C-alpha positions in Angstrom: 7.4 2.9 5.9 4.3 4.3 5.4 5.1 7.2 7.2 9.0 7.6 6.0 7.6 7.7 2.4 5.3 10.1 2.9 7.5 12.4 5.2 10.3 12.1 2.1 7.2 12.8 -0.5 6.4 15.8 1.3 10.1 16.9 2.4 11.2 16.5 -1.5 8.0 18.7 -2.6 8.8 21.5 -0.4 12.4 21.5 -1.5 11.3 21.6 -4.8 9.0 24.2 -4.7 11.6 26.4 -2.4 13.6 26.3 -5.9 16.7 23.5 -5.4 17.2 21.6 -7.8 14.4 19.7 -9.9 15.6 16.6 -8.9 13.8 16.8 -5.2 10.4 16.2 -8.1 11.9 13.0 -9.2 12.4 11.9 -5.3 9.1 13.0 -4.4 7.4 10.9 -7.3 9.3 7.8 -6.7 8.4 7.9 -3.0 4.9 8.3 -4.3 4.9 5.3 -6.6 6.5 3.3 -3.5 3.9 4.3 -1.2 1.2 3.1 -4.2 3.0 0.0 -4.8 3.0 -0.8 -1.6 -0.8 -0.3 -1.2 -1.8 -2.1 -3.9 -2.1 -5.7 -1.9 -4.9 -8.1 -2.0 -8.4 -6.5 -0.8 -10.0 -7.4 2.7 -12.4 -10.0 2.0 -14.4 -10.2 5.3 -14.2 -7.9 8.6 -16.5 -9.1 11.0 -16.6 -8.5 14.8 -15.4 -11.0 17.2 -17.5 -11.0 20.9 -16.1 -12.8 23.9 -16.7 -16.2 23.9 -17.2 -16.2 20.2 -15.1 -18.4 17.8 -14.6 -18.5 13.7 -13.0 -21.2 11.9 -11.0 -19.5 9.0 -9.8 -22.0 6.1 -7.7 -20.8 3.4 -7.4 -23.1 0.3 -5.9 -22.6 -3.0 -8.7 -21.9 -5.7 -5.9 -24.1 -8.0 -4.8 -22.6 -11.7 -8.1 -23.2 -13.2 -9.5 -19.7 -11.3 -6.3 -17.7 -12.2 -6.9 -18.6 -15.9 -10.5 -17.6 -16.0 -10.2 -14.0 -15.3 
């Protein structure tokens, strides 16, 4: 999906600079916004290399509503 958005953005900017309609700059701007919104996911918390034979236990817990209100 990111590839298509980048390609659409690049093509729209090229068409806008070539003298086509100014609406192409709007299309490029919208593609840029969608691309940024898609990348606004939660950041990576931990990255560990896993060697052959190693095991990791991953536990996911809901911090509860108190943790969300503290920020």
